[in-house]
mmCIF file of the N, C-alpha and C atoms, coordinates in Angstrom:
data_MODEL
# 
_entry.id   MODEL 
# 
loop_
_atom_site.group_PDB 
_atom_site.id 
_atom_site.type_symbol 
_atom_site.label_atom_id 
_atom_site.label_alt_id 
_atom_site.label_comp_id 
_atom_site.label_asym_id 
_atom_site.label_entity_id 
_atom_site.label_seq_id 
_atom_site.pdbx_PDB_ins_code 
_atom_site.Cartn_x 
_atom_site.Cartn_y 
_atom_site.Cartn_z 
_atom_site.occupancy 
_atom_site.B_iso_or_equiv 
_atom_site.pdbx_formal_charge 
_atom_site.auth_seq_id 
_atom_site.auth_comp_id 
_atom_site.auth_asym_id 
_atom_site.auth_atom_id 
_atom_site.pdbx_PDB_model_num 
ATOM 1   N N  . UNK A 1 1  ? 92.042  135.311 55.539  1.00 0.00 ? 1  UNK A N  1 
ATOM 2   C CA . UNK A 1 1  ? 91.469  135.726 56.707  1.00 0.00 ? 1  UNK A CA 1 
ATOM 3   C C  . UNK A 1 1  ? 92.420  135.245 57.849  1.00 0.00 ? 1  UNK A C  1 
ATOM 4   N N  . UNK A 1 2  ? 92.669  135.360 58.954  1.00 0.00 ? 2  UNK A N  1 
ATOM 5   C CA . UNK A 1 2  ? 93.737  135.201 59.845  1.00 0.00 ? 2  UNK A CA 1 
ATOM 6   C C  . UNK A 1 2  ? 94.183  134.115 60.198  1.00 0.00 ? 2  UNK A C  1 
ATOM 7   N N  . UNK A 1 3  ? 95.458  133.872 60.720  1.00 0.00 ? 3  UNK A N  1 
ATOM 8   C CA . UNK A 1 3  ? 96.199  132.322 60.731  1.00 0.00 ? 3  UNK A CA 1 
ATOM 9   C C  . UNK A 1 3  ? 96.870  131.887 59.680  1.00 0.00 ? 3  UNK A C  1 
ATOM 10  N N  . UNK A 1 4  ? 96.149  131.690 58.642  1.00 0.00 ? 4  UNK A N  1 
ATOM 11  C CA . UNK A 1 4  ? 96.704  130.884 57.441  1.00 0.00 ? 4  UNK A CA 1 
ATOM 12  C C  . UNK A 1 4  ? 96.648  129.390 57.481  1.00 0.00 ? 4  UNK A C  1 
ATOM 13  N N  . UNK A 1 5  ? 97.365  128.582 57.117  1.00 0.00 ? 5  UNK A N  1 
ATOM 14  C CA . UNK A 1 5  ? 97.100  127.151 57.095  1.00 0.00 ? 5  UNK A CA 1 
ATOM 15  C C  . UNK A 1 5  ? 98.118  126.199 58.030  1.00 0.00 ? 5  UNK A C  1 
ATOM 16  N N  . UNK A 1 6  ? 98.535  126.903 59.120  1.00 0.00 ? 6  UNK A N  1 
ATOM 17  C CA . UNK A 1 6  ? 99.049  126.070 59.969  1.00 0.00 ? 6  UNK A CA 1 
ATOM 18  C C  . UNK A 1 6  ? 98.098  125.363 61.043  1.00 0.00 ? 6  UNK A C  1 
ATOM 19  N N  . UNK A 1 7  ? 98.605  123.811 60.964  1.00 0.00 ? 7  UNK A N  1 
ATOM 20  C CA . UNK A 1 7  ? 98.141  122.792 61.797  1.00 0.00 ? 7  UNK A CA 1 
ATOM 21  C C  . UNK A 1 7  ? 96.953  122.266 61.156  1.00 0.00 ? 7  UNK A C  1 
ATOM 22  N N  . UNK A 1 8  ? 96.255  122.636 59.915  1.00 0.00 ? 8  UNK A N  1 
ATOM 23  C CA . UNK A 1 8  ? 95.215  122.172 59.475  1.00 0.00 ? 8  UNK A CA 1 
ATOM 24  C C  . UNK A 1 8  ? 94.109  122.402 60.123  1.00 0.00 ? 8  UNK A C  1 
ATOM 25  N N  . UNK A 1 9  ? 92.828  121.728 59.786  1.00 0.00 ? 9  UNK A N  1 
ATOM 26  C CA . UNK A 1 9  ? 91.795  121.853 60.620  1.00 0.00 ? 9  UNK A CA 1 
ATOM 27  C C  . UNK A 1 9  ? 90.524  120.857 59.456  1.00 0.00 ? 9  UNK A C  1 
ATOM 28  N N  . UNK A 1 10 ? 89.371  120.986 60.196  1.00 0.00 ? 10 UNK A N  1 
ATOM 29  C CA . UNK A 1 10 ? 88.158  120.516 59.501  1.00 0.00 ? 10 UNK A CA 1 
ATOM 30  C C  . UNK A 1 10 ? 87.633  121.803 58.803  1.00 0.00 ? 10 UNK A C  1 
ATOM 31  N N  . UNK A 1 11 ? 87.152  121.756 57.768  1.00 0.00 ? 11 UNK A N  1 
ATOM 32  C CA . UNK A 1 11 ? 86.297  122.870 57.028  1.00 0.00 ? 11 UNK A CA 1 
ATOM 33  C C  . UNK A 1 11 ? 84.861  122.572 56.660  1.00 0.00 ? 11 UNK A C  1 
ATOM 34  N N  . UNK A 1 12 ? 83.777  123.236 56.977  1.00 0.00 ? 12 UNK A N  1 
ATOM 35  C CA . UNK A 1 12 ? 82.634  122.778 57.067  1.00 0.00 ? 12 UNK A CA 1 
ATOM 36  C C  . UNK A 1 12 ? 81.828  124.445 56.688  1.00 0.00 ? 12 UNK A C  1 
ATOM 37  N N  . UNK A 1 13 ? 81.484  124.420 55.333  1.00 0.00 ? 13 UNK A N  1 
ATOM 38  C CA . UNK A 1 13 ? 80.656  125.360 54.941  1.00 0.00 ? 13 UNK A CA 1 
ATOM 39  C C  . UNK A 1 13 ? 81.625  126.795 54.849  1.00 0.00 ? 13 UNK A C  1 
ATOM 40  N N  . UNK A 1 14 ? 82.836  126.695 54.599  1.00 0.00 ? 14 UNK A N  1 
ATOM 41  C CA . UNK A 1 14 ? 83.593  127.805 54.469  1.00 0.00 ? 14 UNK A CA 1 
ATOM 42  C C  . UNK A 1 14 ? 84.374  128.003 55.916  1.00 0.00 ? 14 UNK A C  1 
ATOM 43  N N  . UNK A 1 15 ? 83.793  127.495 56.772  1.00 0.00 ? 15 UNK A N  1 
ATOM 44  C CA . UNK A 1 15 ? 84.607  127.643 58.045  1.00 0.00 ? 15 UNK A CA 1 
ATOM 45  C C  . UNK A 1 15 ? 85.612  126.651 58.494  1.00 0.00 ? 15 UNK A C  1 
ATOM 46  N N  . UNK A 1 16 ? 87.014  126.857 58.752  1.00 0.00 ? 16 UNK A N  1 
ATOM 47  C CA . UNK A 1 16 ? 87.951  126.212 58.835  1.00 0.00 ? 16 UNK A CA 1 
ATOM 48  C C  . UNK A 1 16 ? 88.138  125.816 60.503  1.00 0.00 ? 16 UNK A C  1 
ATOM 49  N N  . UNK A 1 17 ? 87.637  124.875 61.237  1.00 0.00 ? 17 UNK A N  1 
ATOM 50  C CA . UNK A 1 17 ? 87.703  124.556 62.480  1.00 0.00 ? 17 UNK A CA 1 
ATOM 51  C C  . UNK A 1 17 ? 89.132  123.933 62.954  1.00 0.00 ? 17 UNK A C  1 
ATOM 52  N N  . UNK A 1 18 ? 90.125  124.594 63.786  1.00 0.00 ? 18 UNK A N  1 
ATOM 53  C CA . UNK A 1 18 ? 91.479  124.158 63.895  1.00 0.00 ? 18 UNK A CA 1 
ATOM 54  C C  . UNK A 1 18 ? 91.373  122.956 64.720  1.00 0.00 ? 18 UNK A C  1 
ATOM 55  N N  . UNK A 1 19 ? 92.046  122.191 64.465  1.00 0.00 ? 19 UNK A N  1 
ATOM 56  C CA . UNK A 1 19 ? 92.518  120.862 65.501  1.00 0.00 ? 19 UNK A CA 1 
ATOM 57  C C  . UNK A 1 19 ? 92.938  121.428 66.680  1.00 0.00 ? 19 UNK A C  1 
ATOM 58  N N  . UNK A 1 20 ? 92.602  120.323 67.833  1.00 0.00 ? 20 UNK A N  1 
ATOM 59  C CA . UNK A 1 20 ? 92.921  120.780 68.934  1.00 0.00 ? 20 UNK A CA 1 
ATOM 60  C C  . UNK A 1 20 ? 94.503  120.074 69.258  1.00 0.00 ? 20 UNK A C  1 
ATOM 61  N N  . UNK A 1 21 ? 95.638  120.744 69.824  1.00 0.00 ? 21 UNK A N  1 
ATOM 62  C CA . UNK A 1 21 ? 96.951  120.225 70.325  1.00 0.00 ? 21 UNK A CA 1 
ATOM 63  C C  . UNK A 1 21 ? 96.660  119.148 71.379  1.00 0.00 ? 21 UNK A C  1 
ATOM 64  N N  . UNK A 1 22 ? 97.498  118.330 71.108  1.00 0.00 ? 22 UNK A N  1 
ATOM 65  C CA . UNK A 1 22 ? 97.446  117.073 72.261  1.00 0.00 ? 22 UNK A CA 1 
ATOM 66  C C  . UNK A 1 22 ? 97.292  117.624 73.856  1.00 0.00 ? 22 UNK A C  1 
ATOM 67  N N  . UNK A 1 23 ? 98.283  118.669 73.768  1.00 0.00 ? 23 UNK A N  1 
ATOM 68  C CA . UNK A 1 23 ? 98.537  119.162 75.487  1.00 0.00 ? 23 UNK A CA 1 
ATOM 69  C C  . UNK A 1 23 ? 96.920  120.067 75.892  1.00 0.00 ? 23 UNK A C  1 
ATOM 70  N N  . UNK A 1 24 ? 96.512  120.781 75.023  1.00 0.00 ? 24 UNK A N  1 
ATOM 71  C CA . UNK A 1 24 ? 95.314  121.345 75.126  1.00 0.00 ? 24 UNK A CA 1 
ATOM 72  C C  . UNK A 1 24 ? 94.097  120.133 75.581  1.00 0.00 ? 24 UNK A C  1 
ATOM 73  N N  . UNK A 1 25 ? 93.895  119.128 75.005  1.00 0.00 ? 25 UNK A N  1 
ATOM 74  C CA . UNK A 1 25 ? 93.257  118.192 75.186  1.00 0.00 ? 25 UNK A CA 1 
ATOM 75  C C  . UNK A 1 25 ? 93.514  117.602 76.504  1.00 0.00 ? 25 UNK A C  1 
ATOM 76  N N  . UNK A 1 26 ? 94.521  117.066 76.835  1.00 0.00 ? 26 UNK A N  1 
ATOM 77  C CA . UNK A 1 26 ? 94.792  116.524 78.210  1.00 0.00 ? 26 UNK A CA 1 
ATOM 78  C C  . UNK A 1 26 ? 94.682  117.387 79.200  1.00 0.00 ? 26 UNK A C  1 
ATOM 79  N N  . UNK A 1 27 ? 95.229  118.666 78.953  1.00 0.00 ? 27 UNK A N  1 
ATOM 80  C CA . UNK A 1 27 ? 95.155  119.634 80.565  1.00 0.00 ? 27 UNK A CA 1 
ATOM 81  C C  . UNK A 1 27 ? 93.689  119.979 80.579  1.00 0.00 ? 27 UNK A C  1 
ATOM 82  N N  . UNK A 1 28 ? 92.862  120.048 79.547  1.00 0.00 ? 28 UNK A N  1 
ATOM 83  C CA . UNK A 1 28 ? 91.547  120.180 79.733  1.00 0.00 ? 28 UNK A CA 1 
ATOM 84  C C  . UNK A 1 28 ? 90.692  119.088 80.397  1.00 0.00 ? 28 UNK A C  1 
ATOM 85  N N  . UNK A 1 29 ? 90.933  117.733 80.151  1.00 0.00 ? 29 UNK A N  1 
ATOM 86  C CA . UNK A 1 29 ? 90.414  116.589 80.652  1.00 0.00 ? 29 UNK A CA 1 
ATOM 87  C C  . UNK A 1 29 ? 91.149  116.621 82.169  1.00 0.00 ? 29 UNK A C  1 
ATOM 88  N N  . UNK A 1 30 ? 92.104  117.020 82.614  1.00 0.00 ? 30 UNK A N  1 
ATOM 89  C CA . UNK A 1 30 ? 92.790  117.076 83.758  1.00 0.00 ? 30 UNK A CA 1 
ATOM 90  C C  . UNK A 1 30 ? 92.340  118.042 84.431  1.00 0.00 ? 30 UNK A C  1 
ATOM 91  N N  . UNK A 1 31 ? 92.155  119.244 84.027  1.00 0.00 ? 31 UNK A N  1 
ATOM 92  C CA . UNK A 1 31 ? 91.242  120.270 84.596  1.00 0.00 ? 31 UNK A CA 1 
ATOM 93  C C  . UNK A 1 31 ? 89.803  119.847 85.274  1.00 0.00 ? 31 UNK A C  1 
ATOM 94  N N  . UNK A 1 32 ? 89.364  119.032 84.192  1.00 0.00 ? 32 UNK A N  1 
ATOM 95  C CA . UNK A 1 32 ? 87.742  119.079 84.342  1.00 0.00 ? 32 UNK A CA 1 
ATOM 96  C C  . UNK A 1 32 ? 87.731  117.982 85.690  1.00 0.00 ? 32 UNK A C  1 
ATOM 97  N N  . UNK A 1 33 ? 88.575  116.801 85.417  1.00 0.00 ? 33 UNK A N  1 
ATOM 98  C CA . UNK A 1 33 ? 88.755  116.187 86.699  1.00 0.00 ? 33 UNK A CA 1 
ATOM 99  C C  . UNK A 1 33 ? 88.856  116.629 88.180  1.00 0.00 ? 33 UNK A C  1 
ATOM 100 N N  . UNK A 1 34 ? 89.720  117.851 88.076  1.00 0.00 ? 34 UNK A N  1 
ATOM 101 C CA . UNK A 1 34 ? 89.977  118.184 89.275  1.00 0.00 ? 34 UNK A CA 1 
ATOM 102 C C  . UNK A 1 34 ? 88.662  118.769 89.994  1.00 0.00 ? 34 UNK A C  1 
ATOM 103 N N  . UNK A 1 35 ? 88.167  119.763 88.867  1.00 0.00 ? 35 UNK A N  1 
ATOM 104 C CA . UNK A 1 35 ? 86.823  120.326 89.308  1.00 0.00 ? 35 UNK A CA 1 
ATOM 105 C C  . UNK A 1 35 ? 85.983  119.428 89.946  1.00 0.00 ? 35 UNK A C  1 
ATOM 106 N N  . UNK A 1 36 ? 85.669  118.222 89.148  1.00 0.00 ? 36 UNK A N  1 
ATOM 107 C CA . UNK A 1 36 ? 84.526  117.594 89.518  1.00 0.00 ? 36 UNK A CA 1 
ATOM 108 C C  . UNK A 1 36 ? 84.980  116.854 90.840  1.00 0.00 ? 36 UNK A C  1 
ATOM 109 N N  . UNK A 1 37 ? 86.320  116.576 91.410  1.00 0.00 ? 37 UNK A N  1 
ATOM 110 C CA . UNK A 1 37 ? 86.716  116.242 92.460  1.00 0.00 ? 37 UNK A CA 1 
ATOM 111 C C  . UNK A 1 37 ? 86.618  117.021 93.390  1.00 0.00 ? 37 UNK A C  1 
ATOM 112 N N  . UNK A 1 38 ? 86.519  118.272 93.053  1.00 0.00 ? 38 UNK A N  1 
ATOM 113 C CA . UNK A 1 38 ? 86.536  119.223 94.000  1.00 0.00 ? 38 UNK A CA 1 
ATOM 114 C C  . UNK A 1 38 ? 85.012  119.352 94.538  1.00 0.00 ? 38 UNK A C  1 
ATOM 115 N N  . UNK A 1 39 ? 84.031  119.396 93.096  1.00 0.00 ? 39 UNK A N  1 
ATOM 116 C CA . UNK A 1 39 ? 82.648  119.194 93.599  1.00 0.00 ? 39 UNK A CA 1 
ATOM 117 C C  . UNK A 1 39 ? 82.016  118.295 94.423  1.00 0.00 ? 39 UNK A C  1 
ATOM 118 N N  . UNK A 1 40 ? 82.430  117.225 94.098  1.00 0.00 ? 40 UNK A N  1 
ATOM 119 C CA . UNK A 1 40 ? 82.274  115.991 94.957  1.00 0.00 ? 40 UNK A CA 1 
ATOM 120 C C  . UNK A 1 40 ? 82.688  116.292 96.159  1.00 0.00 ? 40 UNK A C  1 
ATOM 121 N N  . UNK A 1 41 ? 83.780  116.804 96.620  1.00 0.00 ? 41 UNK A N  1 
ATOM 122 C CA . UNK A 1 41 ? 84.485  116.590 97.891  1.00 0.00 ? 41 UNK A CA 1 
ATOM 123 C C  . UNK A 1 41 ? 83.551  117.876 98.807  1.00 0.00 ? 41 UNK A C  1 
ATOM 124 N N  . UNK A 1 42 ? 83.400  119.060 98.200  1.00 0.00 ? 42 UNK A N  1 
ATOM 125 C CA . UNK A 1 42 ? 82.734  119.937 98.790  1.00 0.00 ? 42 UNK A CA 1 
ATOM 126 C C  . UNK A 1 42 ? 81.128  119.552 99.051  1.00 0.00 ? 42 UNK A C  1 
ATOM 127 N N  . UNK A 1 43 ? 80.487  118.663 98.122  1.00 0.00 ? 43 UNK A N  1 
ATOM 128 C CA . UNK A 1 43 ? 78.963  117.892 98.300  1.00 0.00 ? 43 UNK A CA 1 
ATOM 129 C C  . UNK A 1 43 ? 79.225  117.203 99.600  1.00 0.00 ? 43 UNK A C  1 
ATOM 130 N N  . UNK A 1 44 ? 80.029  116.153 99.668  1.00 0.00 ? 44 UNK A N  1 
ATOM 131 C CA . UNK A 1 44 ? 80.335  115.388 100.808 1.00 0.00 ? 44 UNK A CA 1 
ATOM 132 C C  . UNK A 1 44 ? 80.326  116.300 102.143 1.00 0.00 ? 44 UNK A C  1 
ATOM 133 N N  . UNK A 1 45 ? 81.166  117.299 102.131 1.00 0.00 ? 45 UNK A N  1 
ATOM 134 C CA . UNK A 1 45 ? 81.534  118.219 103.210 1.00 0.00 ? 45 UNK A CA 1 
ATOM 135 C C  . UNK A 1 45 ? 80.009  119.149 103.507 1.00 0.00 ? 45 UNK A C  1 
ATOM 136 N N  . UNK A 1 46 ? 79.326  119.839 102.568 1.00 0.00 ? 46 UNK A N  1 
ATOM 137 C CA . UNK A 1 46 ? 78.464  120.822 102.807 1.00 0.00 ? 46 UNK A CA 1 
ATOM 138 C C  . UNK A 1 46 ? 77.366  120.218 102.246 1.00 0.00 ? 46 UNK A C  1 
ATOM 139 N N  . UNK A 1 47 ? 77.201  119.132 101.758 1.00 0.00 ? 47 UNK A N  1 
ATOM 140 C CA . UNK A 1 47 ? 75.864  118.928 100.839 1.00 0.00 ? 47 UNK A CA 1 
ATOM 141 C C  . UNK A 1 47 ? 74.842  118.950 101.535 1.00 0.00 ? 47 UNK A C  1 
ATOM 142 N N  . UNK A 1 48 ? 74.500  118.700 102.993 1.00 0.00 ? 48 UNK A N  1 
ATOM 143 C CA . UNK A 1 48 ? 73.422  118.646 103.568 1.00 0.00 ? 48 UNK A CA 1 
ATOM 144 C C  . UNK A 1 48 ? 73.089  120.218 103.946 1.00 0.00 ? 48 UNK A C  1 
ATOM 145 N N  . UNK A 1 49 ? 74.006  121.004 104.336 1.00 0.00 ? 49 UNK A N  1 
ATOM 146 C CA . UNK A 1 49 ? 73.617  122.640 104.308 1.00 0.00 ? 49 UNK A CA 1 
ATOM 147 C C  . UNK A 1 49 ? 73.462  123.114 103.142 1.00 0.00 ? 49 UNK A C  1 
ATOM 148 N N  . UNK A 1 50 ? 73.648  122.652 102.155 1.00 0.00 ? 50 UNK A N  1 
ATOM 149 C CA . UNK A 1 50 ? 73.639  123.372 100.475 1.00 0.00 ? 50 UNK A CA 1 
ATOM 150 C C  . UNK A 1 50 ? 71.764  122.736 100.339 1.00 0.00 ? 50 UNK A C  1 
ATOM 151 N N  . UNK A 1 51 ? 71.529  121.508 100.634 1.00 0.00 ? 51 UNK A N  1 
ATOM 152 C CA . UNK A 1 51 ? 70.055  121.253 100.478 1.00 0.00 ? 51 UNK A CA 1 
ATOM 153 C C  . UNK A 1 51 ? 68.980  121.600 101.361 1.00 0.00 ? 51 UNK A C  1 
ATOM 154 N N  . UNK A 1 52 ? 69.429  122.173 102.359 1.00 0.00 ? 52 UNK A N  1 
ATOM 155 C CA . UNK A 1 52 ? 68.499  122.581 103.612 1.00 0.00 ? 52 UNK A CA 1 
ATOM 156 C C  . UNK A 1 52 ? 68.271  121.707 104.751 1.00 0.00 ? 52 UNK A C  1 
ATOM 157 N N  . UNK A 1 53 ? 68.980  120.667 104.783 1.00 0.00 ? 53 UNK A N  1 
ATOM 158 C CA . UNK A 1 53 ? 68.606  119.170 105.660 1.00 0.00 ? 53 UNK A CA 1 
ATOM 159 C C  . UNK A 1 53 ? 69.162  119.615 107.090 1.00 0.00 ? 53 UNK A C  1 
ATOM 160 N N  . UNK A 1 54 ? 70.471  120.490 107.083 1.00 0.00 ? 54 UNK A N  1 
ATOM 161 C CA . UNK A 1 54 ? 70.692  121.145 108.297 1.00 0.00 ? 54 UNK A CA 1 
ATOM 162 C C  . UNK A 1 54 ? 71.530  122.596 108.476 1.00 0.00 ? 54 UNK A C  1 
ATOM 163 N N  . UNK A 1 55 ? 71.533  123.094 109.419 1.00 0.00 ? 55 UNK A N  1 
ATOM 164 C CA . UNK A 1 55 ? 72.033  124.513 109.388 1.00 0.00 ? 55 UNK A CA 1 
ATOM 165 C C  . UNK A 1 55 ? 73.496  124.275 109.282 1.00 0.00 ? 55 UNK A C  1 
ATOM 166 N N  . UNK A 1 56 ? 74.482  125.457 109.115 1.00 0.00 ? 56 UNK A N  1 
ATOM 167 C CA . UNK A 1 56 ? 75.877  125.270 109.380 1.00 0.00 ? 56 UNK A CA 1 
ATOM 168 C C  . UNK A 1 56 ? 76.410  125.104 110.785 1.00 0.00 ? 56 UNK A C  1 
ATOM 169 N N  . UNK A 1 57 ? 75.207  125.365 111.505 1.00 0.00 ? 57 UNK A N  1 
ATOM 170 C CA . UNK A 1 57 ? 76.026  125.122 113.013 1.00 0.00 ? 57 UNK A CA 1 
ATOM 171 C C  . UNK A 1 57 ? 75.748  124.378 113.797 1.00 0.00 ? 57 UNK A C  1 
ATOM 172 N N  . UNK A 1 58 ? 75.111  123.370 112.989 1.00 0.00 ? 58 UNK A N  1 
ATOM 173 C CA . UNK A 1 58 ? 74.540  122.283 113.523 1.00 0.00 ? 58 UNK A CA 1 
ATOM 174 C C  . UNK A 1 58 ? 75.665  121.004 113.851 1.00 0.00 ? 58 UNK A C  1 
ATOM 175 N N  . UNK A 1 59 ? 75.621  120.314 114.860 1.00 0.00 ? 59 UNK A N  1 
ATOM 176 C CA . UNK A 1 59 ? 76.686  119.153 114.761 1.00 0.00 ? 59 UNK A CA 1 
ATOM 177 C C  . UNK A 1 59 ? 78.017  119.722 115.291 1.00 0.00 ? 59 UNK A C  1 
ATOM 178 N N  . UNK A 1 60 ? 77.995  120.906 115.943 1.00 0.00 ? 60 UNK A N  1 
ATOM 179 C CA . UNK A 1 60 ? 79.417  121.205 116.464 1.00 0.00 ? 60 UNK A CA 1 
ATOM 180 C C  . UNK A 1 60 ? 78.844  121.690 118.160 1.00 0.00 ? 60 UNK A C  1 
ATOM 181 N N  . UNK A 1 61 ? 78.420  120.569 118.600 1.00 0.00 ? 61 UNK A N  1 
ATOM 182 C CA . UNK A 1 61 ? 78.035  120.747 120.115 1.00 0.00 ? 61 UNK A CA 1 
ATOM 183 C C  . UNK A 1 61 ? 79.200  120.535 121.268 1.00 0.00 ? 61 UNK A C  1 
ATOM 184 N N  . UNK A 1 62 ? 80.250  119.822 120.895 1.00 0.00 ? 62 UNK A N  1 
ATOM 185 C CA . UNK A 1 62 ? 81.164  119.971 121.930 1.00 0.00 ? 62 UNK A CA 1 
ATOM 186 C C  . UNK A 1 62 ? 82.236  120.586 121.166 1.00 0.00 ? 62 UNK A C  1 
ATOM 187 N N  . UNK A 1 63 ? 82.432  121.937 121.959 1.00 0.00 ? 63 UNK A N  1 
ATOM 188 C CA . UNK A 1 63 ? 83.687  122.905 121.406 1.00 0.00 ? 63 UNK A CA 1 
ATOM 189 C C  . UNK A 1 63 ? 84.836  122.757 121.956 1.00 0.00 ? 63 UNK A C  1 
ATOM 190 N N  . UNK A 1 64 ? 85.042  121.881 122.784 1.00 0.00 ? 64 UNK A N  1 
ATOM 191 C CA . UNK A 1 64 ? 86.304  121.786 123.477 1.00 0.00 ? 64 UNK A CA 1 
ATOM 192 C C  . UNK A 1 64 ? 87.493  120.881 122.434 1.00 0.00 ? 64 UNK A C  1 
ATOM 193 N N  . UNK A 1 65 ? 87.041  120.295 121.698 1.00 0.00 ? 65 UNK A N  1 
ATOM 194 C CA . UNK A 1 65 ? 87.839  119.490 120.725 1.00 0.00 ? 65 UNK A CA 1 
ATOM 195 C C  . UNK A 1 65 ? 89.143  119.005 121.595 1.00 0.00 ? 65 UNK A C  1 
ATOM 196 N N  . UNK A 1 66 ? 88.661  118.222 122.702 1.00 0.00 ? 66 UNK A N  1 
ATOM 197 C CA . UNK A 1 66 ? 89.918  117.707 123.299 1.00 0.00 ? 66 UNK A CA 1 
ATOM 198 C C  . UNK A 1 66 ? 90.737  118.594 123.954 1.00 0.00 ? 66 UNK A C  1 
ATOM 199 N N  . UNK A 1 67 ? 90.583  119.469 124.563 1.00 0.00 ? 67 UNK A N  1 
ATOM 200 C CA . UNK A 1 67 ? 91.619  120.323 125.328 1.00 0.00 ? 67 UNK A CA 1 
ATOM 201 C C  . UNK A 1 67 ? 90.919  120.928 126.792 1.00 0.00 ? 67 UNK A C  1 
ATOM 202 N N  . UNK A 1 68 ? 89.732  120.227 127.229 1.00 0.00 ? 68 UNK A N  1 
ATOM 203 C CA . UNK A 1 68 ? 89.831  120.753 128.692 1.00 0.00 ? 68 UNK A CA 1 
ATOM 204 C C  . UNK A 1 68 ? 89.571  119.631 129.465 1.00 0.00 ? 68 UNK A C  1 
ATOM 205 N N  . UNK A 1 69 ? 88.901  118.146 129.238 1.00 0.00 ? 69 UNK A N  1 
ATOM 206 C CA . UNK A 1 69 ? 89.016  117.409 130.145 1.00 0.00 ? 69 UNK A CA 1 
ATOM 207 C C  . UNK A 1 69 ? 90.136  116.476 129.845 1.00 0.00 ? 69 UNK A C  1 
ATOM 208 N N  . UNK A 1 70 ? 90.731  116.215 128.781 1.00 0.00 ? 70 UNK A N  1 
ATOM 209 C CA . UNK A 1 70 ? 91.721  115.218 128.686 1.00 0.00 ? 70 UNK A CA 1 
ATOM 210 C C  . UNK A 1 70 ? 93.034  115.483 129.309 1.00 0.00 ? 70 UNK A C  1 
ATOM 211 N N  . UNK A 1 71 ? 92.966  116.741 129.684 1.00 0.00 ? 71 UNK A N  1 
ATOM 212 C CA . UNK A 1 71 ? 94.116  117.332 130.400 1.00 0.00 ? 71 UNK A CA 1 
ATOM 213 C C  . UNK A 1 71 ? 94.103  117.097 131.873 1.00 0.00 ? 71 UNK A C  1 
ATOM 214 N N  . UNK A 1 72 ? 92.673  117.101 132.347 1.00 0.00 ? 72 UNK A N  1 
ATOM 215 C CA . UNK A 1 72 ? 92.600  116.917 133.639 1.00 0.00 ? 72 UNK A CA 1 
ATOM 216 C C  . UNK A 1 72 ? 92.561  115.502 134.000 1.00 0.00 ? 72 UNK A C  1 
ATOM 217 N N  . UNK A 1 73 ? 92.142  114.656 132.690 1.00 0.00 ? 73 UNK A N  1 
ATOM 218 C CA . UNK A 1 73 ? 92.665  113.223 133.340 1.00 0.00 ? 73 UNK A CA 1 
ATOM 219 C C  . UNK A 1 73 ? 93.596  112.497 133.176 1.00 0.00 ? 73 UNK A C  1 
ATOM 220 N N  . UNK A 1 74 ? 94.391  113.231 131.971 1.00 0.00 ? 74 UNK A N  1 
ATOM 221 C CA . UNK A 1 74 ? 95.676  112.856 132.049 1.00 0.00 ? 74 UNK A CA 1 
ATOM 222 C C  . UNK A 1 74 ? 96.577  113.291 133.054 1.00 0.00 ? 74 UNK A C  1 
ATOM 223 N N  . UNK A 1 75 ? 96.310  114.196 133.886 1.00 0.00 ? 75 UNK A N  1 
ATOM 224 C CA . UNK A 1 75 ? 97.235  114.644 135.193 1.00 0.00 ? 75 UNK A CA 1 
ATOM 225 C C  . UNK A 1 75 ? 96.746  113.791 136.290 1.00 0.00 ? 75 UNK A C  1 
ATOM 226 N N  . UNK A 1 76 ? 95.635  113.365 136.215 1.00 0.00 ? 76 UNK A N  1 
ATOM 227 C CA . UNK A 1 76 ? 95.141  112.801 137.813 1.00 0.00 ? 76 UNK A CA 1 
ATOM 228 C C  . UNK A 1 76 ? 95.812  111.342 137.537 1.00 0.00 ? 76 UNK A C  1 
ATOM 229 N N  . UNK A 1 77 ? 95.816  110.785 136.176 1.00 0.00 ? 77 UNK A N  1 
ATOM 230 C CA . UNK A 1 77 ? 96.590  109.194 136.110 1.00 0.00 ? 77 UNK A CA 1 
ATOM 231 C C  . UNK A 1 77 ? 97.786  109.406 136.317 1.00 0.00 ? 77 UNK A C  1 
ATOM 232 N N  . UNK A 1 78 ? 98.622  110.357 135.652 1.00 0.00 ? 78 UNK A N  1 
ATOM 233 C CA . UNK A 1 78 ? 100.065 110.458 135.981 1.00 0.00 ? 78 UNK A CA 1 
ATOM 234 C C  . UNK A 1 78 ? 100.501 110.628 137.410 1.00 0.00 ? 78 UNK A C  1 
ATOM 235 N N  . UNK A 1 79 ? 99.836  111.071 137.919 1.00 0.00 ? 79 UNK A N  1 
ATOM 236 C CA . UNK A 1 79 ? 100.040 111.235 139.468 1.00 0.00 ? 79 UNK A CA 1 
ATOM 237 C C  . UNK A 1 79 ? 99.758  110.057 140.455 1.00 0.00 ? 79 UNK A C  1 
ATOM 238 N N  . UNK A 1 80 ? 98.972  109.263 139.773 1.00 0.00 ? 80 UNK A N  1 
ATOM 239 C CA . UNK A 1 80 ? 98.714  108.057 140.316 1.00 0.00 ? 80 UNK A CA 1 
ATOM 240 C C  . UNK A 1 80 ? 99.990  106.784 140.295 1.00 0.00 ? 80 UNK A C  1 
ATOM 241 N N  . UNK A 1 81 ? 100.541 107.089 139.181 1.00 0.00 ? 81 UNK A N  1 
ATOM 242 C CA . UNK A 1 81 ? 101.713 106.217 138.943 1.00 0.00 ? 81 UNK A CA 1 
ATOM 243 C C  . UNK A 1 81 ? 102.949 106.637 139.612 1.00 0.00 ? 81 UNK A C  1 
# 
């Protein structure tokens, strides 16, 4: 059947399971780690929304993000100098 005897493998009940190459194992573990880091990062960021503990629009009461009152305060302090 297909493939031949390249790389060997483990035979069980007439079916030969090929051995993984080292780079397949390392790449698989690396991508698995990236996936779990991403899952935990997103859970930290959006976990409460996902679990229904808050709405996505909660917690954003101040929409200025430092663009309004800071400029007025800095101009008044700079004119005093």
